[in-house]
N, CA, C and O atoms as a GROMACS GRO file, in nm:
protein
  196
    1UNK      N    1  17.392  14.409  12.635
    1UNK     CA    2  17.559  14.432  12.581
    1UNK      C    3  17.563  14.397  12.827
    1UNK      O    4  17.632  14.300  12.857
    2UNK      N    5  17.533  14.433  12.884
    2UNK     CA    6  17.533  14.336  13.042
    2UNK      C    7  17.476  14.243  13.028
    2UNK      O    8  17.526  14.152  13.094
    3UNK      N    9  17.377  14.209  12.963
    3UNK     CA   10  17.351  14.080  12.967
    3UNK      C   11  17.475  13.962  12.945
    3UNK      O   12  17.516  13.859  12.997
    4UNK      N   13  17.504  14.055  12.831
    4UNK     CA   14  17.639  13.925  12.765
    4UNK      C   15  17.797  13.960  12.903
    4UNK      O   16  17.861  13.869  12.956
    5UNK      N   17  17.820  14.097  12.925
    5UNK     CA   18  17.900  14.084  13.026
    5UNK      C   19  17.844  14.012  13.128
    5UNK      O   20  17.940  13.981  13.198
    6UNK      N   21  17.750  13.969  13.175
    6UNK     CA   22  17.700  13.963  13.264
    6UNK      C   23  17.782  13.736  13.277
    6UNK      O   24  17.856  13.674  13.353
    7UNK      N   25  17.702  13.706  13.153
    7UNK     CA   26  17.707  13.567  13.128
    7UNK      C   27  17.870  13.510  13.122
    7UNK      O   28  17.910  13.399  13.155
    8UNK      N   29  17.974  13.661  13.053
    8UNK     CA   30  18.110  13.610  13.067
    8UNK      C   31  18.183  13.646  13.158
    8UNK      O   32  18.306  13.647  13.154
    9UNK      N   33  18.106  13.686  13.262
    9UNK     CA   34  18.143  13.779  13.415
    9UNK      C   35  18.326  13.892  13.331
    9UNK      O   36  18.449  13.895  13.341
   10UNK      N   37  18.217  13.954  13.263
   10UNK     CA   38  18.388  14.031  13.286
   10UNK      C   39  18.265  14.187  13.212
   10UNK      O   40  18.142  14.189  13.211
   11UNK      N   41  18.349  14.279  13.170
   11UNK     CA   42  18.288  14.424  13.231
   11UNK      C   43  18.193  14.467  13.063
   11UNK      O   44  18.201  14.420  12.949
   12UNK      N   45  18.128  14.552  13.112
   12UNK     CA   46  18.044  14.646  12.935
   12UNK      C   47  18.166  14.680  12.910
   12UNK      O   48  18.211  14.567  12.891
   13UNK      N   49  18.303  14.787  12.889
   13UNK     CA   50  18.337  14.803  12.909
   13UNK      C   51  18.475  14.718  12.804
   13UNK      O   52  18.559  14.789  12.749
   14UNK      N   53  18.478  14.580  12.790
   14UNK     CA   54  18.530  14.515  12.782
   14UNK      C   55  18.487  14.521  12.676
   14UNK      O   56  18.556  14.545  12.577
   15UNK      N   57  18.293  14.489  12.672
   15UNK     CA   58  18.270  14.407  12.561
   15UNK      C   59  18.232  14.564  12.459
   15UNK      O   60  18.124  14.572  12.401
   16UNK      N   61  18.294  14.632  12.455
   16UNK     CA   62  18.249  14.754  12.422
   16UNK      C   63  18.369  14.779  12.286
   16UNK      O   64  18.356  14.786  12.164
   17UNK      N   65  18.495  14.786  12.386
   17UNK     CA   66  18.636  14.741  12.364
   17UNK      C   67  18.605  14.610  12.198
   17UNK      O   68  18.686  14.601  12.106
   18UNK      N   69  18.525  14.561  12.202
   18UNK     CA   70  18.587  14.401  12.121
   18UNK      C   71  18.463  14.439  12.016
   18UNK      O   72  18.464  14.372  11.913
   19UNK      N   73  18.358  14.536  12.028
   19UNK     CA   74  18.300  14.607  11.957
   19UNK      C   75  18.380  14.657  11.878
   19UNK      O   76  18.448  14.604  11.790
   20UNK      N   77  18.369  14.786  11.918
   20UNK     CA   78  18.519  14.891  11.909
   20UNK      C   79  18.670  14.807  11.812
   20UNK      O   80  18.770  14.871  11.780
   21UNK      N   81  18.654  14.688  11.788
   21UNK     CA   82  18.800  14.651  11.701
   21UNK      C   83  18.884  14.692  11.833
   21UNK      O   84  18.970  14.604  11.839
   22UNK      N   85  18.904  14.784  11.945
   22UNK     CA   86  19.023  14.830  12.020
   22UNK      C   87  19.078  14.654  12.100
   22UNK      O   88  19.176  14.706  12.154
   23UNK      N   89  19.082  14.603  12.115
   23UNK     CA   90  19.002  14.473  12.207
   23UNK      C   91  18.987  14.310  12.058
   23UNK      O   92  18.926  14.292  11.952
   24UNK      N   93  19.064  14.248  12.126
   24UNK     CA   94  18.999  14.118  12.101
   24UNK      C   95  18.961  14.066  12.205
   24UNK      O   96  19.034  14.080  12.304
   25UNK      N   97  18.806  13.969  12.222
   25UNK     CA   98  18.758  13.896  12.336
   25UNK      C   99  18.845  13.799  12.300
   25UNK      O  100  18.860  13.777  12.180
   26UNK      N  101  18.937  13.706  12.421
   26UNK     CA  102  18.947  13.600  12.500
   26UNK      C  103  18.921  13.445  12.422
   26UNK      O  104  18.801  13.416  12.417
   27UNK      N  105  19.000  13.356  12.369
   27UNK     CA  106  18.940  13.267  12.277
   27UNK      C  107  18.847  13.141  12.366
   27UNK      O  108  18.788  13.044  12.317
   28UNK      N  109  18.859  13.178  12.498
   28UNK     CA  110  18.783  13.136  12.615
   28UNK      C  111  18.647  13.153  12.526
   28UNK      O  112  18.595  13.065  12.457
   29UNK      N  113  18.587  13.337  12.549
   29UNK     CA  114  18.502  13.344  12.515
   29UNK      C  115  18.389  13.332  12.419
   29UNK      O  116  18.273  13.369  12.436
   30UNK      N  117  18.455  13.261  12.290
   30UNK     CA  118  18.453  13.290  12.145
   30UNK      C  119  18.317  13.158  12.150
   30UNK      O  120  18.244  13.168  12.051
   31UNK      N  121  18.274  13.031  12.256
   31UNK     CA  122  18.226  12.949  12.294
   31UNK      C  123  18.099  13.058  12.296
   31UNK      O  124  18.017  13.117  12.226
   32UNK      N  125  18.147  13.038  12.436
   32UNK     CA  126  18.002  13.184  12.478
   32UNK      C  127  17.924  13.205  12.420
   32UNK      O  128  17.823  13.146  12.381
   33UNK      N  129  17.984  13.330  12.404
   33UNK     CA  130  17.946  13.440  12.277
   33UNK      C  131  17.875  13.387  12.203
   33UNK      O  132  17.761  13.430  12.214
   34UNK      N  133  17.895  13.251  12.072
   34UNK     CA  134  17.885  13.214  11.992
   34UNK      C  135  17.693  13.153  12.026
   34UNK      O  136  17.600  13.169  11.947
   35UNK      N  137  17.685  13.064  12.206
   35UNK     CA  138  17.637  13.022  12.204
   35UNK      C  139  17.497  13.123  12.267
   35UNK      O  140  17.380  13.084  12.270
   36UNK      N  141  17.552  13.270  12.316
   36UNK     CA  142  17.499  13.376  12.360
   36UNK      C  143  17.395  13.439  12.228
   36UNK      O  144  17.274  13.454  12.238
   37UNK      N  145  17.481  13.470  12.105
   37UNK     CA  146  17.446  13.516  11.993
   37UNK      C  147  17.316  13.412  11.889
   37UNK      O  148  17.222  13.456  11.822
   38UNK      N  149  17.358  13.267  11.910
   38UNK     CA  150  17.306  13.185  11.872
   38UNK      C  151  17.335  13.105  11.677
   38UNK      O  152  17.287  13.076  11.568
   39UNK      N  153  17.449  13.109  11.764
   39UNK     CA  154  17.565  13.150  11.595
   39UNK      C  155  17.706  13.054  11.621
   39UNK      O  156  17.729  13.013  11.735
   40UNK      N  157  17.785  13.028  11.523
   40UNK     CA  158  17.848  12.912  11.497
   40UNK      C  159  17.972  13.049  11.561
   40UNK      O  160  17.956  13.171  11.554
   41UNK      N  161  18.067  12.987  11.609
   41UNK     CA  162  18.241  12.978  11.654
   41UNK      C  163  18.276  13.048  11.490
   41UNK      O  164  18.330  13.158  11.483
   42UNK      N  165  18.240  12.970  11.364
   42UNK     CA  166  18.290  13.017  11.250
   42UNK      C  167  18.271  13.171  11.218
   42UNK      O  168  18.361  13.249  11.188
   43UNK      N  169  18.159  13.195  11.227
   43UNK     CA  170  18.085  13.315  11.218
   43UNK      C  171  18.158  13.386  11.340
   43UNK      O  172  18.190  13.492  11.286
   44UNK      N  173  18.185  13.390  11.415
   44UNK     CA  174  18.248  13.505  11.487
   44UNK      C  175  18.393  13.503  11.438
   44UNK      O  176  18.468  13.594  11.472
   45UNK      N  177  18.433  13.410  11.365
   45UNK     CA  178  18.542  13.465  11.326
   45UNK      C  179  18.610  13.513  11.206
   45UNK      O  180  18.724  13.557  11.188
   46UNK      N  181  18.487  13.490  11.111
   46UNK     CA  182  18.491  13.563  11.001
   46UNK      C  183  18.526  13.435  10.890
   46UNK      O  184  18.607  13.471  10.805
   47UNK      N  185  18.500  13.361  10.883
   47UNK     CA  186  18.508  13.215  10.804
   47UNK      C  187  18.420  13.214  10.709
   47UNK      O  188  18.430  13.221  10.586
   48UNK      N  189  18.303  13.199  10.803
   48UNK     CA  190  18.175  13.174  10.698
   48UNK      C  191  18.102  13.338  10.727
   48UNK      O  192  18.124  13.414  10.822
   49UNK      N  193  18.003  13.359  10.600
   49UNK     CA  194  17.930  13.464  10.602
   49UNK      C  195  17.810  13.459  10.742
   49UNK      O  196  17.732  13.552  10.759
   0.00000   0.00000   0.00000
């Protein structure tokens, strides 16, 4: 979580809120998150399995 927060220049709390479905990440973060986890943006958005 700390590595991702650093990569996105955000807080651990923000990421925790995304994980717990309290908030959603900004669309501008989706590409960086996809690259970080080596998955497609479609996967992150629930469009593919």
